[in-house]
KETIRO-567390 format. One record per residue: x, y, z of N, C-alpha, C, O in turn. Coordinates in steps of 0.02 Angstrom, whole numbers, padded with zeros to 5 digits, always signed. Last residue first. Layout:
BEGIN
XYZXYZXYZXYZ/...
***
This chain:
BEGIN
-00282+01361-00685-00233+01397-00720-00250+01479-00735-00210+01514-00766/-00398+01310-00623-00346+01340-00583-00302+01374-00629-00281+01427-00606/-00474+01252-00711-00494+01323-00692-00433+01359-00647-00425+01420-00639/-00426+01123-00718-00405+01178-00777-00429+01236-00753-00400+01284-00778/-00506+01061-00622-00442+01078-00614-00414+01127-00660-00379+01172-00637/-00628+01025-00704-00618+01073-00639-00552+01102-00624-00545+01162-00613/-00561+00938-00788-00612+00992-00807-00605+01052-00763-00585+01108-00777/-00535+00831-00703-00480+00864-00741-00510+00925-00773-00468+00969-00783/-00651+00794-00644-00612+00825-00604-00548+00871-00642-00521+00923-00623/-00709+00737-00770-00741+00806-00728-00699+00824-00680-00708+00883-00666/-00630+00641-00803-00634+00691-00837-00670+00755-00818-00662+00810-00843/-00639+00559-00683-00576+00587-00694-00579+00644-00737-00544+00694-00725/-00770+00506-00698-00762+00549-00638-00686+00582-00651-00678+00637-00626/-00757+00451-00824-00802+00499-00815-00784+00553-00753-00783+00615-00754/-00685+00336-00772-00665+00389-00833-00700+00438-00818-00666+00482-00791/-00695+00296-00595-00719+00295-00680-00685+00345-00718-00658+00394-00692/-00519+00281-00522-00609+00310-00530-00626+00302-00584-00585+00299-00629/-00410+00291-00468-00433+00223-00467-00517+00241-00482-00565+00215-00453/-00319+00393-00444-00352+00395-00509-00386+00319-00525-00388+00293-00581/-00283+00510-00331-00318+00453-00338-00337+00453-00408-00365+00501-00434/-00150+00627-00297-00218+00615-00326-00229+00554-00344-00184+00531-00378/-00065+00740-00182-00070+00660-00211-00152+00671-00241-00197+00707-00219/+00057+00860-00195-00008+00826-00179-00030+00773-00215-00015+00763-00274/+00207+00965-00141+00170+00905-00178+00092+00890-00148+00072+00906-00092/+00267+01042-00070+00249+01055-00138+00193+01017-00172+00151+01032-00215/+00319+01002+00051+00255+01040+00040+00229+01065-00015+00180+01102-00018/+00425+00909+00074+00372+00889+00039+00307+00931+00028+00255+00909+00003/+00507+00975+00161+00521+00938+00113+00472+00918+00059+00490+00912+00000/+00417+01013+00274+00440+01069+00220+00469+01045+00160+00462+01077+00108/+00390+00892+00338+00340+00922+00296+00366+00973+00251+00343+00980+00195/+00462+00757+00391+00488+00836+00375+00443+00854+00322+00454+00834+00265/+00371+00660+00409+00394+00698+00476+00450+00756+00474+00474+00789+00520/+00227+00631+00318+00295+00635+00320+00315+00674+00400+00277+00708+00435/+00107+00641+00266+00125+00574+00265+00212+00574+00283+00251+00529+00267/+00068+00776+00251+00042+00743+00295+00066+00679+00310+00050+00656+00364/+00138+00805+00118+00168+00825+00185+00137+00796+00237+00176+00785+00283/+00044+00785+00016+00087+00740+00032+00131+00749+00101+00155+00701+00131/-00123+00809+00033-00060+00842+00037-00009+00788+00050-00019+00748+00095/-00246+00759-00079-00218+00748-00007-00156+00777-00015-00131+00772-00070/-00415+00824-00155-00338+00779-00148-00324+00791-00079-00359+00816-00035/-00558+00862-00231-00525+00845-00158-00451+00809-00179-00447+00765-00223/-00630+00994-00310-00604+00926-00331-00559+00916-00241-00539+00962-00205/-00690+01130-00327-00732+01067-00314-00694+01006-00328-00725+00963-00358/-00628+01235-00330-00653+01217-00399-00686+01148-00398-00703+01115-00447/-00643+01300-00198-00611+01332-00256-00638+01312-00324-00663+01351-00365/-00679+01189-00119-00715+01255-00126-00706+01298-00191-00750+01324-00226/-00581+01109-00129-00646+01094-00143-00694+01144-00151-00743+01140-00187/-00455+01184-00105-00474+01157-00185-00541+01136-00180-00570+01145-00234/-00410+01222+00016-00453+01257-00021-00487+01237-00088-00534+01265-00116/-00337+01109+00062-00406+01125+00100-00434+01181+00061-00493+01191+00075/-00243+01093-00026-00297+01052-00026-00345+01072+00009-00402+01057-00010/-00168+01212+00002-00211+01197-00063-00249+01150-00053-00305+01163-00074/-00129+01194+00134-00178+01252+00126-00216+01232+00043-00276+01237+00029/-00040+01085+00076-00105+01073+00145-00137+01133+00129-00189+01119+00100/+00052+01130-00009+00002+01080-00022-00048+01075+00027-00104+01058+00008/+00102+01295-00027+00091+01252+00021+00038+01214+00010-00019+01238+00012/+00113+01372-00138+00178+01346-00108+00175+01300-00052+00223+01270-00028/+00059+01401-00308+00040+01391-00234+00109+01359-00212+00150+01330-00249/+00081+01434-00436+00081+01484-00401+00069+01472-00321+00068+01517-00279/+00072+01327-00526+00020+01363-00521+00021+01427-00474-00027+01466-00472/+00209+01265-00504+00204+01303-00563+00132+01333-00571+00124+01365-00622/+00188+01209-00369+00212+01271-00364+00216+01310-00443+00225+01370-00447/+00128+01077-00351+00081+01145-00353+00115+01204-00360+00081+01255-00360/+00160+00928-00413+00180+00996-00384+00143+01049-00390+00127+01064-00447/+00088+00772-00392+00089+00831-00427+00113+00888-00387+00090+00898-00331/+00076+00597-00403+00095+00664-00357+00109+00713-00415+00134+00699-00469/-00055+00474-00415+00001+00513-00447+00006+00583-00407-00041+00617-00385/-00101+00308-00374-00087+00372-00360-00045+00408-00406+00000+00378-00436/-00117+00174-00350-00185+00200-00376-00173+00280-00393-00217+00315-00417/+00027+00082-00419-00033+00090-00355-00091+00127-00390-00111+00115-00447/+00156+00132-00517+00118+00088-00486+00062+00135-00450+00053+00196-00450/+00228+00245-00562+00241+00175-00590+00207+00121-00569+00218+00065-00594/+00218+00407-00613+00170+00361-00565+00186+00289-00590+00156+00272-00642/+00318+00542-00594+00301+00472-00616+00262+00437-00575+00267+00433-00514/+00229+00709-00574+00285+00668-00549+00261+00588-00587+00203+00575-00604/+00184+00870-00642+00165+00795-00627+00230+00754-00623+00277+00762-00662/+00152+01020-00613+00214+00968-00611+00199+00903-00581+00199+00884-00522/-00002+01083-00669+00041+01051-00615+00112+01023-00645+00116+01007-00705/-00076+01135-00778-00018+01172-00757+00009+01134-00691+00049+01168-00659/-00175+01071-00833-00204+01111-00796-00131+01148-00776-00142+01204-00753/-00089+00980-00914-00128+01016-00945-00143+01077-00906-00130+01131-00932/-00057+00890-00808-00002+00939-00838-00035+00997-00881-00011+01053-00882/-00175+00837-00776-00135+00880-00722-00086+00915-00758-00072+00972-00738/-00199+00759-00903-00251+00814-00882-00211+00865-00824-00216+00926-00830/-00097+00669-00887-00089+00714-00950-00150+00765-00917-00128+00822-00910/-00138+00601-00784-00057+00627-00766-00067+00684-00828-00045+00740-00818/-00253+00532-00807-00253+00592-00752-00197+00635-00766-00201+00696-00762/-00220+00462-00916-00255+00494-00910-00263+00567-00876-00274+00624-00897/-00124+00370-00858-00104+00414-00904-00160+00475-00918-00140+00532-00929/-00210+00307-00760-00141+00343-00738-00115+00397-00793-00093+00453-00779/-00285+00252-00853-00318+00295-00812-00251+00349-00770-00251+00409-00759/-00196+00153-00899-00234+00224-00940-00268+00256-00894-00279+00312-00918/-00177+00074-00786-00121+00119-00819-00157+00167-00862-00140+00226-00857/-00298+00033-00744-00268+00087-00707-00215+00111-00742-00201+00170-00734/-00316-00060-00859-00369-00010-00845-00331+00052-00810-00330+00108-00835/-00220-00151-00833-00219-00102-00890-00263-00050-00886-00248+00005-00910/-00265-00199-00702-00192-00160-00710-00183-00126-00783-00143-00080-00791/-00379-00256-00738-00388-00195-00701-00316-00167-00713-00312-00111-00737/-00331-00363-00826-00373-00310-00861-00380-00248-00809-00387-00192-00834/-00272-00442-00729-00237-00417-00789-00276-00352-00824-00248-00301-00843/-00368-00480-00659-00334-00428-00621-00275-00408-00677-00236-00362-00666/-00430-00558-00745-00459-00504-00720-00423-00448-00688-00438-00388-00687/-00336-00656-00754-00355-00624-00812-00395-00560-00793-00389-00510-00828/-00340-00704-00618-00286-00674-00633-00301-00640-00700-00273-00586-00704/-00437-00778-00551-00467-00715-00580-00401-00672-00607-00407-00612-00616/-00428-00897-00465-00460-00915-00552-00475-00833-00575-00521-00824-00615/-00358-00901-00367-00350-00965-00408-00367-00943-00463-00336-00960-00514/-00397-00767-00289-00327-00794-00306-00310-00847-00355-00256-00845-00384/-00539-00788-00292-00507-00737-00345-00431-00757-00355-00404-00764-00411/-00548-00897-00202-00569-00910-00276-00533-00861-00324-00505-00876-00377/-00505-00830-00089-00479-00890-00108-00475-00913-00187-00429-00935-00222/-00604-00740-00072-00534-00728-00096-00489-00766-00122-00444-00752-00162/-00710-00825-00038-00714-00794-00093-00639-00775-00126-00618-00788-00183/-00669-00876+00079-00659-00933+00029-00662-00888-00042-00629-00903-00091/-00678-00750+00135-00609-00800+00149-00601-00841+00089-00550-00846+00055/-00794-00701+00158-00747-00668+00119-00693-00713+00098-00668-00709+00042/-00849-00776+00271-00872-00774+00206-00835-00754+00151-00841-00785+00098/-00758-00707+00371-00766-00777+00363-00802-00788+00297-00765-00823+00262/-00698-00587+00437-00715-00604+00369-00730-00669+00353-00701-00684+00301/-00567-00627+00565-00623-00584+00524-00649-00603+00461-00614-00642+00430/-00514-00645+00741-00523-00668+00665-00578-00616+00626-00619-00577+00651/-00456-00554+00843-00454-00626+00842-00462-00659+00787-00421-00704+00774/-00400-00438+00839-00467-00444+00799-00487-00510+00807-00539-00527+00778/-00301-00434+00948-00327-00363+00918-00396-00387+00884-00447-00357+00900/-00262-00546+00993-00295-00511+01039-00300-00441+01008-00302-00392+01045/-00211-00611+00887-00276-00640+00915-00297-00593+00956-00358-00592+00963/-00096-00540+00845-00159-00529+00809-00221-00559+00844-00277-00536+00833/-00001-00588+00932-00028-00522+00936-00085-00518+00912-00131-00496+00946/+00020-00715+00881+00005-00709+00965-00013-00641+00964-00053-00632+01010/+00039-00696+00755-00019-00722+00766-00019-00728+00834-00072-00753+00852/+00178-00656+00765+00124-00606+00738+00046-00620+00764+00005-00579+00784/+00240-00773+00812+00235-00704+00855+00192-00660+00823+00165-00619+00861/+00215-00845+00697+00197-00869+00749+00183-00817+00813+00135-00817+00851/+00299-00785+00597+00227-00775+00584+00196-00812+00655+00136-00799+00660/+00421-00806+00663+00397-00736+00649+00329-00734+00646+00296-00695+00679/+00423-00958+00644+00450-00920+00706+00415-00842+00718+00389-00823+00771/+00416-00967+00507+00362-00990+00552+00370-00964+00616+00318-00946+00645/+00438-00829+00392+00462-00890+00426+00417-00902+00488+00387-00857+00516/+00286-00783+00304+00357-00774+00327+00381-00833+00365+00346-00884+00369/+00147-00665+00260+00192-00729+00253+00260-00720+00278+00290-00666+00276/+00000-00613+00293+00062-00615+00326+00092-00676+00303+00072-00732+00320/-00156-00531+00226-00106-00581+00258-00043-00572+00271-00024-00515+00258/-00318-00475+00228-00251-00471+00217-00217-00533+00246-00244-00576+00281/-00468-00417+00200-00448-00481+00195-00360-00469+00186-00342-00453+00129/-00570-00312+00186-00525-00315+00236-00502-00384+00251-00513-00409+00306/-00676-00259+00112-00681-00336+00149-00621-00350+00194-00624-00395+00235/-00663-00152+00056-00702-00161+00112-00713-00213+00152-00744-00219+00205/-00593-00165-00053-00558-00133-00005-00601-00148+00062-00572-00155+00116/-00589-00245-00182-00639-00274-00124-00602-00246-00064-00578-00286-00024/-00526-00252-00308-00578-00204-00300-00615-00220-00235-00675-00208-00235/-00414-00346-00306-00474-00359-00334-00535-00317-00308-00587-00345-00289/-00301-00282-00260-00298-00325-00326-00370-00341-00361-00382-00346-00421/-00341-00214-00150-00312-00174-00207-00317-00215-00273-00332-00192-00328/-00381-00306-00054-00425-00262-00070-00399-00223-00134-00443-00200-00171/-00311-00428-00023-00361-00428-00088-00379-00370-00103-00396-00361-00162/-00135-00402+00026-00216-00414+00036-00241-00422-00028-00207-00423-00080/+00025-00429+00114-00012-00400+00060-00096-00414+00073-00116-00434+00128/+00186-00446+00182+00109-00419+00184+00081-00409+00126+00113-00380+00083/+00312-00545+00240+00286-00512+00189+00207-00500+00182+00170-00549+00175/+00444-00535+00335+00365-00536+00346+00350-00508+00287+00370-00451+00275/+00604-00586+00336+00562-00543+00303+00481-00568+00317+00467-00626+00305/+00706-00675+00358+00711-00614+00408+00644-00557+00379+00639-00499+00399/+00737-00788+00285+00718-00795+00353+00718-00734+00402+00726-00735+00462/+00722-00719+00157+00676-00759+00169+00678-00772+00251+00625-00768+00282/+00856-00643+00125+00802-00616+00158+00746-00659+00184+00718-00638+00235/+00962-00707+00070+00965-00683+00135+00918-00653+00170+00924-00637+00229/+00922-00641-00101+00950-00684-00049+00968-00659+00015+00987-00601+00023/+00742-00605-00112+00811-00587-00113+00856-00637-00072+00837-00667-00022/+00603-00613-00071+00637-00667-00133+00710-00657-00133+00743-00703-00157/+00576-00514+00014+00583-00578+00047+00609-00637-00011+00630-00692+00003/+00543-00404-00082+00602-00416-00049+00624-00477-00011+00684-00490-00005/+00466-00457-00239+00460-00463-00159+00534-00462-00130+00577-00503-00145/+00450-00358-00379+00502-00397-00347+00494-00409-00264+00518-00366-00228/+00336-00341-00506+00352-00348-00439+00402-00389-00423+00405-00447-00443/+00394-00278-00662+00366-00330-00626+00394-00327-00545+00451-00314-00525/+00321-00157-00794+00364-00171-00739+00353-00236-00700+00295-00255-00706/+00250-00114-00897+00290-00178-00903+00330-00198-00835+00363-00249-00829/+00175-00012-00861+00234-00002-00920+00278-00057-00919+00336-00052-00938/+00148-00042-00689+00131-00006-00750+00200-00016-00793+00258-00024-00772/+00067-00136-00547+00117-00103-00580+00110-00080-00655+00060-00103-00684/-00024-00207-00465-00042-00126-00504+00031-00103-00517+00048-00048-00496/+00006-00313-00379-00030-00317-00444-00031-00265-00498-00038-00275-00559/+00042-00250-00256+00100-00293-00303+00073-00305-00367+00113-00308-00413/-00003-00166-00175-00011-00149-00232+00028-00176-00283+00046-00149-00335/+00029-00213-00041-00023-00228-00064-00048-00203-00131-00106-00215-00147/+00158-00244+00032+00154-00264-00052+00098-00258-00084+00091-00283-00140/+00254-00205+00150+00180-00181+00124+00180-00187+00046+00198-00143+00007/+00370-00294+00244+00350-00258+00179+00280-00260+00172+00247-00310+00185/+00491-00283+00353+00415-00296+00363+00399-00257+00297+00411-00197+00293/+00648-00363+00403+00613-00336+00356+00534-00341+00360+00509-00396+00370/+00755-00368+00543+00693-00392+00508+00664-00344+00448+00664-00284+00458/+00936-00371+00529+00873-00339+00530+00813-00368+00510+00814-00395+00455/+01080-00372+00534+01033-00431+00554+00959-00409+00576+00931-00424+00629/+01155-00304+00457+01137-00272+00537+01095-00325+00556+01070-00314+00611/+01170-00352+00340+01235-00341+00374+01221-00325+00443+01265-00329+00486/+01043-00389+00309+01089-00446+00322+01147-00415+00356+01175-00449+00399/+00977-00245+00271+00955-00291+00332+01006-00352+00341+01007-00366+00401/+01080-00199+00183+01078-00174+00255+01040-00219+00304+01060-00232+00361/+01050-00289+00082+01118-00293+00112+01119-00253+00172+01158-00271+00216/+00913-00253+00065+00920-00323+00084+01003-00325+00113+01016-00360+00162/+00934-00118+00013+00887-00123+00067+00911-00208+00103+00925-00213+00163/+00992-00160-00118+01025-00120-00061+00994-00112+00012+01029-00101+00061/+00888-00231-00170+00955-00264-00155+00993-00220-00097+01015-00242-00044/+00788-00127-00193+00784-00187-00156+00846-00224-00113+00851-00240-00053/+00880-00057-00305+00858-00036-00234+00847-00070-00177+00875-00059-00124/+00882-00151-00401+00943-00143-00367+00929-00100-00297+00962-00108-00246/+00762-00169-00417+00785-00229-00406+00845-00208-00367+00861-00235-00314/+00662-00023-00380+00700-00074-00431+00718-00124-00385+00698-00126-00327/+00497+00016-00317+00572+00012-00297+00594-00026-00348+00553-00066-00370/+00384+00120-00393+00398+00053-00382+00481+00051-00378+00520+00075-00419/+00299+00261-00324+00352+00234-00349+00356+00163-00340+00336+00138-00287/+00173+00335-00283+00178+00289-00343+00250+00266-00366+00258+00254-00426/+00181+00395-00165+00207+00426-00228+00196+00381-00286+00216+00402-00340/+00115+00358-00026+00078+00399-00084+00114+00407-00159+00080+00424-00207/+00135+00197-00070+00098+00248-00080+00128+00281-00024+00160+00251+00020/+00237+00092-00187+00228+00148-00131+00181+00185-00142+00168+00210-00197/+00239-00088-00222+00224-00022-00245+00209+00034-00188+00169+00019-00143/+00322-00063-00058+00331-00058-00141+00282-00102-00167+00278-00157-00140/+00376-00025+00094+00318-00002+00054+00337-00012-00023+00368+00034-00049/+00457-00075+00232+00462-00055+00162+00399-00071+00121+00377-00128+00118/+00534-00061+00376+00471-00065+00343+00462-00041+00286+00458+00020+00284/+00652-00147+00467+00645-00087+00422+00579-00106+00386+00572-00165+00368/+00687-00149+00640+00646-00171+00594+00655-00104+00530+00660-00043+00537/+00783-00117+00751+00766-00189+00749+00732-00205+00681+00740-00261+00658/+00918-00017+00803+00868-00034+00747+00851-00107+00749+00893-00152+00750/+01023+00020+00890+00948-00006+00922+00903-00027+00866+00850-00056+00881/+01132+00031+00837+01132-00030+00879+01052-00048+00893+01025-00103+00902/+01058+00104+00690+01104+00116+00750+01095+00058+00772+01055+00022+00742/+01035+00174+00520+01040+00117+00552+01080+00130+00614+01133+00161+00606/+01045+00282+00441+00982+00281+00494+00999+00236+00527+00978+00245+00584/+01146+00281+00363+01162+00317+00411+01105+00317+00463+01111+00344+00517/+01088+00191+00268+01125+00162+00294+01143+00216+00359+01155+00186+00411/+00993+00285+00207+00961+00219+00251+01023+00199+00290+01011+00187+00349/+01068+00377+00150+01028+00386+00203+01003+00342+00245+00992+00351+00305/+01122+00289+00056+01174+00319+00092+01135+00342+00163+01159+00331+00219/+01018+00264-00033+01040+00221+00005+01097+00242+00059+01111+00203+00104/+00868+00325-00055+00935+00353-00034+00968+00302+00001+00953+00291+00060/+00767+00272-00183+00794+00260-00126+00865+00303-00113+00909+00310-00157/+00669+00389-00278+00703+00343-00262+00735+00318-00193+00721+00354-00145/+00527+00447-00372+00562+00444-00307+00593+00387-00285+00560+00337-00272/+00516+00515-00540+00501+00467-00490+00542+00482-00421+00585+00526-00419/+00566+00631-00613+00492+00621-00580+00476+00578-00544+00426+00586-00509/+00702+00638-00646+00662+00601-00690+00592+00607-00668+00552+00586-00710/+00759+00700-00544+00750+00729-00589+00699+00706-00648+00666+00743-00686/+00692+00623-00390+00735+00629-00438+00707+00664-00497+00647+00666-00507/+00676+00646-00234+00646+00676-00280+00692+00669-00337+00737+00711-00337/+00701+00502-00116+00742+00560-00156+00701+00572-00214+00685+00524-00249/+00641+00460+00025+00642+00453-00023+00661+00511-00062+00640+00566-00045/+00708+00484+00198+00666+00515+00143+00690+00482+00081+00751+00471+00075/+00687+00396+00334+00729+00402+00288+00685+00427+00236+00630+00400+00226/+00664+00401+00511+00644+00420+00441+00685+00435+00403+00725+00479+00417/+00625+00302+00644+00672+00343+00616+00657+00335+00547+00640+00281+00522/+00525+00288+00783+00523+00281+00712+00592+00326+00692+00607+00377+00723/+00519+00171+00923+00539+00249+00896+00543+00230+00827+00560+00174+00809/+00399+00082+01017+00463+00103+00982+00466+00164+00952+00421+00206+00955/+00278+00040+01066+00328+00078+01093+00390+00089+01083+00432+00104+01126/+00163+00012+00964+00228-00047+00992+00280-00011+01040+00330-00045+01052/+00120+00140+00948+00063+00074+00994+00126+00028+01017+00136+00010+01075/+00216+00185+00861+00192+00216+00929+00175+00171+00976+00203+00161+01029/+00204+00100+00749+00267+00099+00778+00253+00128+00860+00275+00099+00910/+00056+00118+00713+00085+00068+00741+00151+00061+00774+00158+00023+00821/+00076+00266+00684+00042+00245+00737+00061+00177+00761+00079+00170+00820/+00169+00253+00572+00189+00287+00624+00144+00280+00681+00173+00288+00735/+00074+00181+00477+00147+00155+00508+00176+00186+00567+00205+00153+00610/-00034+00235+00437-00040+00190+00497+00033+00170+00519+00045+00145+00574/-00003+00318+00332+00001+00354+00396-00008+00300+00449+00008+00315+00506/+00137+00273+00228+00071+00267+00238+00061+00285+00314+00105+00271+00355/+00262+00406+00213+00248+00348+00229+00178+00338+00238+00148+00389+00256/+00386+00494+00095+00320+00490+00123+00303+00412+00144+00320+00364+00109/+00506+00402+00202+00452+00440+00196+00444+00467+00130+00497+00467+00099/+00524+00239+00265+00537+00286+00223+00483+00332+00203+00427+00313+00189/+00577+00196+00446+00521+00200+00390+00537+00246+00327+00568+00297+00342/+00641+00087+00554+00651+00129+00488+00587+00125+00444+00557+00078+00418/+00624+00089+00726+00591+00057+00659+00607+00104+00605+00585+00161+00610/+00712+00034+00874+00696+00085+00825+00669+00046+00767+00684-00013+00756/+00671+00005+01055+00693-00025+00980+00675+00038+00925+00632+00081+00934/+00615+00055+01161+00698+00060+01157+00710+00044+01094+00761+00069+01070/+00491-00055+01185+00522+00018+01195+00595-00003+01188+00624-00055+01203/+00490-00174+01039+00468-00150+01099+00500-00078+01121+00531-00045+01079/+00437-00282+00891+00480-00227+00935+00456-00207+00994+00397-00220+01004/+00353-00391+00868+00423-00394+00845+00466-00333+00888+00522-00343+00912/+00220-00366+00878+00243-00441+00903+00328-00428+00908+00360-00457+00951/+00189-00251+00842+00169-00257+00921+00217-00330+00920+00249-00341+00971/+00231-00260+00705+00260-00218+00745+00250-00233+00824+00298-00228+00863/+00126-00352+00665+00192-00369+00649+00245-00330+00717+00281-00357+00760/+00000-00287+00694+00020-00350+00746+00095-00363+00727+00130-00384+00773/+00001-00172+00601+00009-00184+00668+00036-00230+00707+00083-00222+00747/+00014-00259+00475+00064-00221+00492+00070-00205+00572+00120-00217+00606/-00115-00326+00484-00053-00366+00482+00005-00322+00495+00049-00348+00529/-00200-00208+00489-00197-00248+00554-00124-00299+00543-00086-00308+00590/-00173-00178+00344-00158-00132+00402-00158-00163+00488-00124-00141+00534/-00209-00272+00271-00136-00274+00280-00131-00219+00341-00084-00221+00380/-00354-00358+00337-00333-00308+00309-00249-00313+00310-00224-00355+00347/-00350-00455+00461-00420-00407+00443-00376-00346+00405-00365-00294+00436/-00256-00598+00406-00274-00545+00443-00341-00496+00421-00374-00504+00370/-00179-00761+00399-00241-00715+00376-00260-00664+00418-00282-00682+00472/-00030-00820+00391-00069-00796+00427-00133-00751+00404-00117-00693+00389/+00085-00946+00355+00039-00895+00319-00011-00875+00384-00027-00919+00424/+00161-01039+00399+00199-00992+00375+00158-00932+00342+00182-00884+00311/+00088-01160+00430+00138-01127+00490+00173-01063+00469+00210-01034+00509/+00008-01203+00326-00001-01215+00397+00042-01169+00454+00022-01150+00509/+00072-01174+00207+00007-01138+00224-00016-01152+00298-00056-01115+00326/+00237-01146+00184+00181-01189+00207+00128-01150+00238+00133-01106+00281/+00296-01057+00050+00283-01035+00125+00226-01107+00133+00181-01117+00092/+00413-00994-00066+00373-01047-00057+00362-01047+00030+00409-01039+00068/+00453-00904-00213+00448-00904-00143+00393-00955-00126+00341-00961-00157/+00438-00871-00343+00484-00919-00335+00498-00918-00254+00555-00932-00235/+00319-00785-00388+00389-00756-00360+00455-00798-00342+00510-00774-00330/+00220-00871-00381+00243-00844-00445+00304-00807-00423+00345-00808-00468/+00197-00914-00259+00238-00951-00281+00270-00928-00352+00321-00951-00378/+00099-00850-00212+00173-00822-00190+00218-00867-00224+00279-00858-00218/-00017-00921-00247-00002-00856-00267+00062-00836-00269+00085-00807-00318/-00008-01030-00158-00002-01042-00226+00022-00965-00268+00068-00959-00309/-00023-00966-00031+00039-00997-00049+00059-01022-00120+00116-01032-00140/-00158-00927-00057-00090-00870-00048-00044-00902-00058-00005-00876-00099/-00224-01039-00051-00220-01001-00118-00161-00948-00118-00127-00931-00166/-00203-01095+00065-00167-01129+00019-00161-01081-00038-00108-01076-00070/-00270-01001+00140-00204-00995+00148-00159-01035+00093-00102-01021+00076/-00399-01027+00091-00374-00960+00079-00286-00973+00087-00247-00955+00043/-00413-01157+00142-00420-01142+00074-00403-01074+00052-00391-01065-00008/-00416-01141+00288-00362-01166+00247-00373-01162+00181-00318-01164+00154/-00452-00972+00352-00479-01035+00324-00417-01069+00280-00377-01036+00246/-00341-00918+00480-00375-00908+00419-00396-00966+00394-00363-01016+00409/-00292-00943+00592-00237-00932+00560-00269-00911+00489-00233-00889+00445/-00410-00977+00674-00371-00918+00702-00325-00897+00644-00314-00836+00640/-00553-01019+00560-00491-01039+00614-00446-00978+00622-00445-00932+00581/-00687-00905+00577-00653-00960+00540-00594-00982+00586-00589-00962+00644/-00837-00884+00669-00779-00871+00667-00734-00933+00634-00738-00992+00652/-00981-00893+00551-00949-00897+00614-00878-00890+00610-00853-00889+00554/-01030-00920+00419-01039-00858+00442-01022-00848+00516-01045-00799+00545/-01065-00997+00301-01006-00986+00330-00993-00926+00367-00950-00885+00350/-01187-01038+00243-01171-01043+00318-01110-01032+00338-01093-01054+00393/-01228-01020+00119-01212-01078+00137-01184-01102+00214-01166-01157+00235/-01222-00897+00105-01301-00933+00097-01283-00996+00129-01325-01024+00164/-01097-00852+00099-01145-00826+00169-01200-00879+00162-01221-00905+00213/-01050-00904+00004-01016-00926+00058-01070-00913+00117-01083-00950+00165/-01112-00852-00109-01136-00931-00094-01093-00950-00026-01100-01006-00002/-01070-00727-00090-01138-00735-00079-01148-00817-00063-01182-00840-00017/-00931-00743-00127-00952-00719-00051-01014-00733-00041-01027-00754+00015/-00956-00791-00251-00918-00826-00210-00943-00820-00134-00966-00862-00095/-00982-00669-00315-01038-00735-00309-01013-00790-00260-01051-00829-00232/-00880-00612-00310-00929-00591-00271-00987-00637-00271-01032-00638-00229/-00789-00676-00400-00766-00677-00322-00836-00651-00281-00844-00670-00223/-00857-00672-00526-00852-00731-00486-00833-00742-00419-00846-00791-00385/-00847-00534-00538-00914-00568-00533-00903-00629-00499-00934-00641-00447/-00717-00450-00473-00751-00492-00520-00801-00524-00495-00804-00543-00437/-00761-00280-00382-00713-00333-00421-00746-00385-00458-00804-00373-00477/-00841-00126-00427-00834-00188-00393-00786-00235-00425-00770-00231-00485/-00779+00054-00421-00812-00013-00470-00794-00071-00420-00747-00069-00380/-00700+00138-00372-00783+00152-00373-00816+00105-00429-00863+00117-00467/-00567+00105-00265-00592+00122-00317-00667+00130-00318-00696+00130-00263/-00489+00216-00151-00525+00155-00158-00562+00166-00223-00584+00222-00239/-00408+00334-00084-00375+00284-00124-00423+00230-00122-00402+00185-00087/-00469+00499-00089-00479+00433-00064-00456+00382-00105-00480+00378-00162/-00464+00608-00171-00421+00602-00107-00411+00526-00086-00357+00500-00070/-00543+00643-00273-00480+00607-00295-00426+00608-00231-00365+00609-00236/-00693+00674-00280-00645+00654-00221-00603+00612-00258-00618+00555-00275/-00766+00824-00321-00753+00763-00351-00695+00740-00306-00651+00780-00293/-00883+00909-00210-00815+00900-00246-00798+00832-00269-00816+00784-00235/-00986+00961-00138-01001+00926-00206-00935+00918-00231-00936+00923-00292/-00955+01017-00007-00948+01056-00075-00976+01023-00132-00990+01060-00179/-00982+00901+00066-01024+00961+00075-01007+01011+00021-01052+01050+00006/-00898+00801+00025-00968+00792+00010-01001+00860+00018-01047+00875-00021/-00769+00865+00056-00787+00848-00019-00872+00833-00034-00903+00848-00085/-00778+00877+00180-00780+00935+00148-00793+00912+00077-00830+00947+00041/-00780+00731+00219-00837+00781+00243-00840+00842+00200-00895+00862+00181/-00648+00696+00159-00710+00664+00155-00772+00713+00162-00806+00731+00114/-00551+00753+00220-00567+00782+00162-00634+00760+00142-00673+00798+00112/
***
């Protein structure tokens, strides 16, 4: 969508990255690190001050990790997920994904030589997308090794409830499965919701790799600083795979992210409030333009049904949209194994300046 959006002058609500920078103190810390010579390979597990800051940040959820043995710094969450799967599964193993799923998951499962089993989220009358516990239980076989969980969820904007996470935990414990969790939007929950890490639930600490990153919390998606937290034996396995992927990354960004984790919580709270307002702004505009708008409980994204506007195929809709009204979006069906089930939905990103959102809304009104 990027090239087409550029060619047509479209307002790009397809890509999930913000158009403003992160906290000034964090940016200054990166500049200082570069100027002071932190420009060579950092330690393989990541710089000690960053691992300590990650451990302190995770403590807010009541979870404890040893910075020396239970935390690994990665080149973003995407590498963390790939390295975790390469480390823990092999040919013949099955990995359960919840669809719609972030597109790198399927590629990482394939690279590991495993087979993906897909469980669809349930589109509820309330407009949210919930966990189908029966479908999850039915998907488990003797070959199942890993359940990959993403909450807050991209692309739907759903935040799994404690009860839904407890159901996942029960399945993992019953069948002795490893959970890999993608929690990169952990700070971006709306309407008073609180993030519940799956690894904090009973029976899960010893079987969960918790993955997050700085990109979404601090508006620095291009820095690619992520991390894996979990039991020492699992993290050691991930480290063994990771060292042959990127070895290390982002030396001067690591002390800057450590600063952000320690000192920029007020900035993150302001970001969350701003994104909640943007969510409401775009959702209202989409509804006024005639879309069937779904609930966005967190992340950068809101999904909308194109059928009330007379369209039936979200993929074709998104291909035509830049030239039709000058807006770019993403069809949800491209994140699935069962595109027919999701063909009516498209994803819009609201992590943009208000003037950009308003221009997009004005253009989308021409569809009615």
